[in-house]
N, C-alpha and C positions, 0 to 999 in steps of 0.2 A: 670538588665539590662542580658541578658539572651547569652553566649555565642556562637556565632553562628559557623555552620558547620567548616570543618577547608577542605585540597586538599586529595586526595588520594596520602601511601606512605608517606614518609619522615621517620623524627627520633627523638629521645630523646636524644641526650648527653648532659652531667651535663651543664647547663651554667657559671657556675664561677663568676656570678655577682655579688655577695655580697659582693666583695672584693672596686667594686667602685659606688656599684649602690645609696649609698646614701653620696656619694659624691659631694660637691657643684665644680663648676666648678673655676678654679684656672685663676686669668688672668696673663699670661705671659707677661713681661715687651721687648719692643723691643729687638732684639737683635743686635750689632754690625754689623752684616754680617747676609746678606741672600742669597742662592742660586738658583734662579729662574726659573726650564726650563719652555721651551716653548712650551712643550705639558704632559700638564695637564689636557688633556681633551680625550673622543673618538674624530674623526676624525681626520685632519689636521693640523698640527703644528702650534705655532704660526709665524710669522715672526720678529724679533728683529726691535723695532723701534730709537733705542737709540745703539748711539758709545762709549765708552771706554773713559772715563776721562769726562763725559756731567757730570752734577749733574740734579740729579731729584727728584720730591716730591712726598710723600706717596700719594698714588692711580693714579700716572701719569702710561698709559698707555708706557708699557718698551716692548711688543708684540703685533703684531696686528693679528685678526684673519686670516687665512690663507686662509679660505673656508667659503661655508654656514655652513659646519657640522665643525662646529672649535671656538673659545672663545679665546679671549684677556687678556694677562695678566697685571696685574698691579705692581705696586713697590710696595714692604710691608712697606718699610720704604724712610725714604728721607734720602741721600745720593750720594756718587760719584761710578759711573757704573766703576766697577776695571775690569771688565775681561768680553768677551763673546765667551765662549768653552763648549766643551763638558762635560757634570759632570755625577757621575752615579744617575741616576734613583731610586726611592725607588722599582719600576717594575721591576729592572734586568736591565735596558738597558741603554746605556750611550744616554743624549738626549742634545741636544744644550740649554745651559742655559747662564742667565744675572746674573752674579754676581754685590751687591749693597754692598758696606761699608758704613758706619752712617757717616758724617763729623758733628766734634764740632762747626764749623767754614764756614763761606762763601770762596767764592776763593778770591783769590785779585781783588779789579772791574778795569779795564783796567783805560788807564788817564784819568781825565774827568769823569765820571762815578762816580756812587752812587755807593757803597758799597749795594748785594742784600740784603734782611732780611733772613736771615738759623734760623730755618730750614723753608722753603716755609709754606705758608700756606696748609693743604691736598686738593687735590685735591676730587672735587665733580663731581657728572654727572648733565650735567644740563636739565632742566627740570623735575625733581625730586617736590614732591609736595606730603603732607597727605592727600592731598580729592584725594586718588586713584577713587572714584566711578565717579568722571567728566571727567576720563582722560580718549578719547579712547584707544582700544586695541592695536592698533597696536603702540602708545606711549610706550603701556605698556610693552610692547613686545621688542623694542626698548631698555628700561632700562636695561631690566636682560641680553639682549644681550651684553651692552657695555658695562655692572657692570663684565660682565666675571663668570655668576653665571653658574655651571653646577651641575648636579645630584650628592647630599654626598652619596649616597646610597652603590656607591664602583664605576660604571661603568665610572664617569666623563662625561656622554653623554650630548653635551650642553642646557641647558633647555630652550630658546628661539625654537627650532627644537624642539622636543615635542611640541611649544604652537601656533604651527606655521603648521597645520595638511595639508597633501597633497590637492588635491581640487577633493572632492568625499567622502572624512572621512570624516564622522561626528564623532564629539566627545560632547558624550549624558551626562557622567559623569568621573571626576574627582577622584582617589583614593590617599588618602595620608599616604606614607608607615610609621609607625610609629611601625610597629615589631621588629624589631631591633635584629636580632633571630642567629647574630653569639654569640659565647658563649665569655664571659671575655669582651666586647662592653659594656657602657652602656650613650656612648657621647649623643644619639639622646634622650634615656630614661631624662636625666638631661637636652638638649635642651627643651623637653618639657615642666620642672616643672621649669627652671629656664628662658625662653625664650617663654613663652604663648605668650603672646599678640603678640608677632613678627611673629608666627607659627600664630593665628589667622589671623592676617594681612595679610601675603603669601597666605595664601590657599581664603580666600574674593580675590585676585587680581587675584590668579592663576587661579578661578572661571572666573573673569570676563577675563581675556584677552582670556580664552577659548572661553568664552558667554555661558558654563552652568552652571545649577542652582540647579547640586546637587553634591556633594561630601561626600566619604563615610573616615574617619580617620578610620583606621586600625593597633591596637595593640594589643602585645600580655598580655595574663593575669596573667603572671607573675611578670604584673608594673600596680599593682592595683591601687598605686596615679599618676601616669600618667592618668592613664584611668579619674581617677575621675576628676583630674581638667582639663581634654582635656573638658571630658564631661560637667562639667558646665563654660567653657571658651566660644563653641561653642551652648551652649543652648539658647541664642539669635540672632543667626545666622542663617537666613531663608534655608534650603535644607543640612545643614551640620548634620553628625550625626557620630556618636561616637561607633565605635564594638569593643570588646574585642574578639579576634582570640586566639584557644586553642593553646596550646605551643609545638606549632614543628617545627624542622628544617627542610627545608629551609623555612620556612613560610615569609621571606622578598622576595623571588622570587616577580618577576612581577605578571607572568602566576600564580604562588602559589596563591599569597593573591589575584587574581582576582578573583581565580575559589573559594578561601573559601568569600570573602566579597559580590560575584554576582551568582556564578553558572556558571560563563559564563567562557568558556575555549579559551585559544590565541591558534590560528590556528599553527600548525609544521613551523617552518621556511621556507620561508622570515616572516610568519604570526606575526601582531605587536600586542600589545594590542590596538592601532586604530581600528583593525580589528573587536571588538567587542566594539568599541563606549567608551571604558577607556583611557583617558591618567595615569603614577601614578606618583608620585613626594614624593620624600624625607622629613617629617618634618624638618632635617635640611638648606635643598633647600628652603622650605618657607620664614625657618627663613631669610635668604640672601636676597632672592626676597622682603622682606618687608625694609629691609637694603636700597635697589636699590631704589626701587621704593619712600617711603616715603623718605627717607634722600641721597637720591643718591649717598652712597656708594658703592665702588665697594667692587669684594670677595676679601680682600686679607689678612684675619684669618679664621680660621675656631678650631674650639671643637676637639679635642682629647681623645680618652682612655687609659694610659699607666698599667700595670696590668703583673700576671705572674709573679711564683713562686721566682724567680731573681730581682723583681723589690722591692726595698725599701719600696718605700713610693707610692702604684699602688696612679692612682689619674685619675683626667678629668682636663682639661687645654685649654685654647682658647687658641690659641698661632698664632704666623704669618707664613704666607705660605712664604718657602724658608728657616726657622729656621731650624738647622742640627740637628737631631735628638741625638747627642750625648748634644746640649746644652738644650735638652728640658728636659732628664732625668736626666742633672747634676741640675736644677731646681726646680724637682721635689725629689729630695733626692736621687738620685744615684742607685747602681745595690748594689744588696750584694756578688756579686760575680760576673765573667767571663761567663755569659751564654754561655748554651749550643748550643740556638738557639736563633734567631730574627724574629720573623715574625712580617709582616705588617698586618694591617685587622685582622680577626680572624681564627680560627687555622683551621678551613673545608675551607675556599676559600682563605687564604691569601696568601703572598708569603715570603719565606724564604728568609732572607740577606744575602750576603754576608761578609760585615760590617755596620757599623752603621754609617760611613759617606755620608747619603744621606739625604735631604731634606723633608719637609714636604710638602705635593702637595695637592692639591686639592679634591682628590680622597682618602687620606689619613686620616683612621679610627679611627687608633689607631697602637701600636706597644706592644705587649708581650714577654716577655721575661722569658724564661726554663730552668731548670738545667738540667744537663746530667740524673737524674731521670725522670724528666717529659717529655723529648725528648728525649728518649729513641726511635732508629728506630728498628719496626718489620724485624723478618724474611721472607718473603713468599715464601711461598707454593703454591702448582698444587692448582689448583677448584677443587673445591668436589662436583659439580654438587648442590648443594644444594637450590637453587633457590632464596636466600636470597635477593642479592642487585636487581634480578628482582620484590620482593614483595614490597621494597620499592621508586625504580625510581618516583621521581615525574613526571616522564615525560612519564611516563610504557614505558623507551629501555629495553632491555635485557642487559646490562652491562657485562654478564659474555660472552656471544657469542660475541657481540661484541668486547671485548680483547682476546679473539681465535683469530680474524681474523688479529689485529694489530700483535699479535704474530708472526703468519704464516707470514706476510708481503700480505695481501691480503686487500689492502685498496678499492677495489672498495668490498668488502665483508663490509670490516668495514663502508660505504656511504652504500650501499645498508639497513644496519640496524640499519641509521641514526645519523653516529657517530655525525656529524656537529650539532645537535639536543643539545647535551648531553650540560648541563648547568655547569658544573666542580664542584658541588657542594657539594661533598664528599661523599654524603650516602653511597654510593654501595662501597665505603674502607672502611668505617668507619662499618661496618654488618660485611665483610666479614671476618669468621673465619680462611681464609687461608693470610689473609693481605695483598690481590695482590692491586698490583699500580694500580690499575684501571686509575685511571683519570689521573697518568701520559699515560698512555697507550692511552688515549683518547689523551690528549694535542697535545700526537706525531703523530700518524694519524690524527690530525687537522692540523697541520703546513705540514706533507709532500702533505697534499691533496690539502692546500693553494700555494704550490710548484706549485707542476704539474700546478696547474691552471692559474698561472703567466708563 
């Protein structure tokens, strides 16, 4: 199978995947306590449906969707709701959260009543059926919505919204993202190897929900085992092809993957993949779609990667949503010392954490633990006007020039150079010989433009 052409620009950082790419997924037992933020997705936060003191079953809805672009939140363990309050979200903000603590026994029954069984039977979605080929697309979308499935590639966009294109938008191709271009992370890689059947069924369900006849699974060619497994798994599925992509960051970006696989270019914002007839879904999302439709399982657990120099035993681990990061680290063998920096996600687009008292959420792909040597801050210098950032920008922006406008306080100038289009991939900062904090400047500019708009 020939390697397809890739996108313009991009970089080639060391992938650092050797520590975990061959490690099978470990199953972490359910924790004694979970903290479930009601904002685990793009769009409106969920609204709490439970009260403190209420007993809940595993899989029960504890937060209902807050709007069309939203997703419900489900109890990941059976237990008692002990708090509904603001807790730190791994994204760096405080979020209203439902806290559930496991209980060994049912509450004492009222006089004259039979004691309730404990734990109660886990909740499953009504209408789920392994025979999804006989199910109407509307029912498939409803099950995916009710299961709380969101994109697992980073943005956590509610999946059923992508499967419900607005009137006048015709989807003709489904793209499945198996690139996993961020360094260190290998949870998608292991999902393709270990949940192969679920990925295949999930892709077929997504195709049926979108009413498309074609799908392309794009995988970077540093994962030859995944390419081989996926190619054999889809060999008998009409309309689905598996394509090896050149290793280049950010190959996993929607626009970049579409360009690499189809040659189509998504228009600038507010342009979307829908404008070129494409919907993109992650391989992990496809597996969770299969769980929802075929087995009625809500989205209550996911696989994450733990790696980095301070991780004693790097691992891929399947964990219940709401589990605290410290509990996951302890399960995986702990750290070799106090980390200098902890990042949720990959080193390119991840978020640096102020502490480890945060829960696992739907959009969590992994955590990286760095020592002082690998996390040393580089001193930023003046722009040398070398043009490297322009050469590698996958969106063909002019990062250095935008940065100068931001530093001068000229938001209009930065906006005229399309700072809002920046995907914050970090490629420009990576190649800058002066170590300029370009992405941070662009984030500041976008935040100030949003404040001005409000």
